[in-house]
C-alpha positions as CSV (number, residue, x, y, z in Angstrom):
1,M,-0.3,-0.1,0.1
2,S,0.9,3.3,-0.4
3,D,2.5,5.1,2.7
4,I,-0.7,7.4,3.6
5,R,-2.7,3.9,3.3
6,D,-0.1,2.6,5.6
7,K,-0.5,5.8,7.9
8,A,-4.5,4.8,7.9
9,R,-4.2,1.2,8.7
10,E,-1.9,2.1,11.8
11,I,-4.4,4.9,13.0
12,L,-7.5,2.7,12.4
13,D,-5.4,-0.6,14.0
14,R,-4.7,1.8,17.1
15,G,-7.9,3.6,17.5
16,L,-10.0,0.6,16.8
17,P,-8.5,-2.7,17.1
18,E,-9.7,-5.7,16.0
19,G,-12.7,-7.0,17.9
20,Q,-13.2,-3.8,20.0
21,I,-16.3,-2.0,20.2
22,V,-16.4,1.6,21.4
23,T,-19.6,3.2,23.0
24,S,-20.9,6.1,23.8
25,N,-22.2,5.4,27.4
26,G,-19.8,3.0,29.9
27,A,-16.1,1.9,30.4
28,T,-15.5,3.8,26.6
29,A,-17.3,6.9,26.7
30,S,-14.5,9.2,27.1
31,K,-12.9,7.1,23.8
32,Y,-16.1,7.5,22.0
33,T,-16.1,11.4,22.8
34,Q,-12.3,11.6,21.4
35,M,-13.4,10.0,18.2
36,T,-16.8,11.5,17.2
37,G,-17.0,15.1,19.3
38,L,-20.4,13.6,20.8
39,T,-21.2,13.0,24.2
40,Q,-23.8,10.2,25.6
41,K,-25.8,13.4,27.3
42,A,-25.6,15.1,23.7
43,L,-27.0,12.0,21.9
44,T,-29.7,11.3,24.1
45,D,-31.0,14.8,24.7
46,N,-31.1,14.6,20.8
47,W,-33.0,11.5,20.6
48,A,-35.3,12.8,23.4
49,H,-36.9,15.3,21.0
50,G,-37.2,13.0,18.6
51,G,-33.8,13.1,16.6
52,I,-31.8,10.1,15.4
53,M,-28.0,11.7,15.9
54,T,-25.1,9.4,15.7
55,G,-21.7,10.0,15.7
56,C,-21.0,8.3,11.9
57,N,-19.9,11.7,10.3
58,G,-18.0,12.4,13.8
59,F,-15.7,9.4,13.4
60,T,-14.6,10.4,9.7
61,G,-14.0,13.9,10.6
62,W,-11.8,12.3,13.6
63,Y,-10.2,10.0,11.0
64,G,-9.3,12.4,8.7
65,A,-7.7,14.6,11.1
66,Q,-5.6,12.1,12.4
67,L,-4.5,11.8,8.7
68,G,-3.5,15.1,8.4
69,S,-6.3,16.7,6.6
70,K,-7.0,20.8,7.4
71,A,-10.5,20.4,5.9
72,P,-13.0,18.4,8.2
73,L,-14.2,15.3,6.8
74,G,-16.8,14.8,8.8
75,G,-19.6,15.8,6.8
76,F,-22.0,13.8,4.4
77,D,-21.3,16.5,1.3
78,L,-17.8,14.8,0.7
79,Q,-17.8,15.7,-3.1
80,G,-18.5,19.8,-1.7
81,I,-15.5,19.0,0.9
82,V,-12.9,18.0,-1.2
83,T,-13.8,20.7,-3.8
84,G,-13.7,23.2,-1.6
85,A,-10.5,22.3,0.2
86,G,-9.0,22.3,-3.7
87,R,-8.8,18.8,-4.2
88,P,-12.0,17.8,-6.3
89,E,-10.4,15.1,-8.5
90,S,-10.1,13.2,-5.3
91,W,-14.0,12.2,-5.1
92,I,-14.3,9.1,-6.9
93,P,-18.1,8.7,-8.0
94,S,-19.2,4.9,-7.6
95,T,-19.4,2.9,-10.8
96,A,-19.6,-0.9,-11.6
97,D,-15.8,-0.6,-13.0
98,N,-14.3,0.7,-9.7
99,R,-14.1,0.3,-6.2
100,P,-12.7,1.9,-2.9
101,Q,-9.1,0.9,-1.4
102,Y,-8.2,0.5,2.3
103,G,-8.6,4.4,4.2
104,D,-11.0,5.7,1.4
105,I,-14.0,7.7,3.6
106,L,-17.4,6.1,1.9
107,R,-20.6,8.2,1.3
108,H,-22.8,5.5,1.4
109,A,-26.4,6.1,-1.1
110,S,-28.3,6.0,2.6
111,F,-27.4,8.7,4.7
112,H,-24.0,7.6,6.3
113,V,-20.1,8.0,6.1
114,D,-17.6,5.5,7.3
115,V,-13.8,4.2,6.0
116,C,-13.2,1.4,4.1
117,L,-11.2,-1.7,5.3
118,G,-10.9,-3.5,2.1
119,Y,-12.7,-7.0,1.5
120,D,-13.3,-10.4,2.9
121,G,-13.8,-12.1,-0.1
122,A,-16.5,-9.8,-1.8
123,K,-17.9,-8.3,1.2
124,L,-17.0,-5.0,1.7
125,L,-15.3,-4.3,5.5
126,R,-15.6,-1.1,7.2
127,A,-15.1,1.3,10.2
128,A,-17.9,2.8,11.0
129,G,-19.5,4.9,14.1
130,G,-23.4,5.1,14.2
131,Q,-23.8,1.9,14.3
132,G,-26.2,2.3,17.5
133,G,-28.9,4.6,18.1
134,P,-32.3,5.5,20.4
135,K,-33.3,1.9,20.3
136,M,-30.1,0.6,21.3
137,G,-29.7,3.6,24.3
138,C,-26.2,4.1,23.1
139,D,-24.0,4.7,19.9
140,T,-21.2,2.6,19.1
141,I,-18.1,2.6,16.9
142,K,-17.0,-0.8,15.3
143,R,-15.6,-2.6,12.5
144,V,-18.6,-4.2,10.4
145,T,-18.5,-6.5,7.2
146,G,-21.1,-6.1,5.0
147,S,-24.4,-8.4,4.8
148,G,-23.6,-9.6,1.1
149,P,-21.2,-9.0,-2.0
150,Y,-20.2,-5.6,-2.7
151,S,-22.3,-3.5,-4.6
152,P,-21.4,-0.1,-6.1
153,S,-24.8,1.0,-6.0
154,N,-24.7,1.1,-2.3
155,L,-22.2,4.0,-2.5
156,L,-22.5,6.9,-3.9
157,G,-18.8,7.5,-4.0
158,W,-15.6,8.0,-1.7
159,I,-12.5,10.5,-1.1
160,D,-9.4,8.4,-2.5
161,I,-6.9,9.3,0.4
162,D,-3.8,8.6,-2.2
163,I,-5.0,11.7,-4.7
164,Y,-6.7,13.9,-1.5
165,F,-3.2,13.5,0.7
166,S,-0.9,13.8,-2.4
167,G,-0.4,17.5,-1.4
168,A,2.7,19.5,-2.5
169,A,4.6,16.5,-3.6
170,A,1.7,16.1,-6.4
171,S,2.2,20.2,-7.4
172,V,1.9,21.2,-11.1
173,D,5.2,20.9,-12.9
174,P,5.4,23.3,-16.2
175,A,8.3,20.9,-17.3
176,L,5.6,18.0,-17.9
177,S,3.0,20.6,-19.8
178,W,3.6,18.3,-22.9
179,L,2.4,15.0,-21.3
180,Y,-1.0,16.8,-19.5
181,G,-4.5,16.1,-21.6
182,W,-5.8,13.3,-23.6
183,W,-3.5,10.1,-25.3
184,Q,-5.0,7.4,-26.9
185,V,-3.7,4.3,-26.2
186,W,-3.4,0.9,-28.2
187,D,-2.7,-2.7,-26.8
188,G,-5.4,-4.7,-29.3
189,N,-8.0,-2.1,-28.0
190,Y,-8.2,1.5,-27.6
191,Y,-8.4,3.6,-24.6
192,Y,-7.9,6.8,-23.9
193,Y,-5.9,8.4,-21.0
194,W,-6.2,11.5,-19.3
195,F,-3.0,12.7,-17.4
196,G,-3.9,15.6,-15.2
197,P,-1.3,17.8,-13.8
198,R,-0.8,16.7,-9.8
199,G,0.1,13.2,-10.8
200,D,-3.4,12.0,-11.5
201,I,-4.5,9.8,-14.3
202,N,-8.1,8.1,-15.4
203,Y,-9.0,6.3,-18.4
204,V,-12.0,5.9,-20.5
205,K,-13.1,3.7,-23.4
206,S,-15.0,6.4,-25.6
207,R,-12.7,8.9,-27.8
208,P,-12.9,12.4,-26.0
209,A,-12.3,15.6,-28.0
210,A,-9.0,16.4,-27.7
211,G,-9.1,19.5,-25.3
212,A,-12.4,17.8,-23.5
213,P,-11.6,17.8,-19.4
214,P,-11.2,15.0,-17.6
215,S,-14.6,12.4,-17.4
216,S,-16.4,12.4,-14.1
217,R,-17.0,8.5,-14.0
218,P,-13.9,6.9,-15.9
219,N,-13.2,3.3,-16.2
220,N,-10.5,3.5,-13.8
221,R,-8.1,5.9,-12.0
222,G,-4.4,5.9,-10.8
223,R,-1.4,7.9,-10.5
224,Y,1.5,8.3,-12.2
225,R,5.2,9.4,-11.7
226,V,8.3,10.5,-14.0
227,E,11.5,9.2,-13.5
228,P,14.0,11.2,-15.8
229,P,15.1,11.0,-18.3
230,Y,12.3,8.3,-19.8
231,R,11.0,6.8,-17.7
232,L,7.0,7.3,-16.7
233,I,5.4,5.0,-14.4
234,I,1.3,4.7,-14.0
235,D,0.1,2.6,-10.9
236,W,-3.8,1.9,-11.5
237,N,-6.3,1.3,-8.9
238,P,-6.5,-2.1,-8.4
239,V,-9.4,-4.5,-10.8
240,D,-10.4,-8.0,-10.5
241,G,-8.2,-8.1,-7.2
242,A,-4.8,-7.1,-8.5
243,S,-3.6,-3.7,-9.4
244,T,-1.5,-2.8,-12.7
245,R,1.5,-1.3,-13.3
246,E,2.5,0.1,-16.7
247,T,6.0,1.4,-17.5
248,F,6.8,3.8,-20.5
249,W,10.6,3.6,-21.4
250,N,10.7,6.5,-23.7
251,A,8.4,9.2,-22.3
252,S,11.4,12.1,-23.0
253,A,9.9,15.7,-22.9
254,G,7.9,16.9,-25.9
255,V,7.0,13.3,-27.5
256,R,3.9,12.7,-29.1
257,S,4.0,9.0,-29.0
258,M,5.5,6.6,-26.3
259,N,5.7,2.9,-25.5
260,A,5.1,0.8,-22.5
261,N,4.9,-2.7,-21.0
262,S,2.1,-3.8,-18.7
263,S,2.3,-5.9,-15.5
264,R,-1.0,-7.6,-16.3
265,Y,-1.5,-7.1,-20.0
266,S,0.0,-6.7,-23.6
267,P,2.3,-3.9,-24.8
268,L,0.9,-0.3,-25.2
269,V,1.6,2.5,-27.6
270,A,0.2,6.0,-26.6
271,T,-0.5,9.1,-29.0
272,K,-0.8,12.4,-27.7
273,L,-4.8,13.6,-29.0
274,G,-4.7,17.1,-30.4
């Protein structure tokens, strides 16, 4: 995993060890308050007036702060939050062709947010607040497993923490302006790669106009880096249980055609559009 995902695992393993349930009352009440900003009294006062308050968004806010986010990630409008923070590309709409990775912050189709812990076979694993409520008499934070196979329709999308926390290390590099934008890629079939200015890349299968913006619903996303003088390395998000690395060996500045080998698929030829 990346450094930020390793950090996410450390935070979650320390704050919510396997098998531990943090409740808003009892022996773990102070820890619950630390991880959500809520107290048992605040919850019960809300419930007494017909409210349904829980700590699901407080928990993701705590988690984001632990990762180092300056913007609070404890709201339900995650897309709006990351856009306001200047990282709109880190919001990933849920489609049949992608899925969240460990540490990503999930916005469910239901009014709920929590954190991806990977998968147990076909089932999504999550770290989640808001697992109690008025009927239980307390709220809880715990690790949960999906009741059935992962379904993209259960999520609106998620914050990709690799992209969100890429920070200054992924700042715009004017020397790479020749790379930014759309490329047509052939490996026996045509694909269209969009290289962004902060190390972000995605692809679609339908040909875009040369100056078109990146798709908001690409087939997959990834990260790229350039190793001077000629190497360009792309790491795509996992699909079908494995990630893919593509290495372009002749990506010298200003070229309009370049070649790559893939860790899983056929060799590629990329040609700049426009």
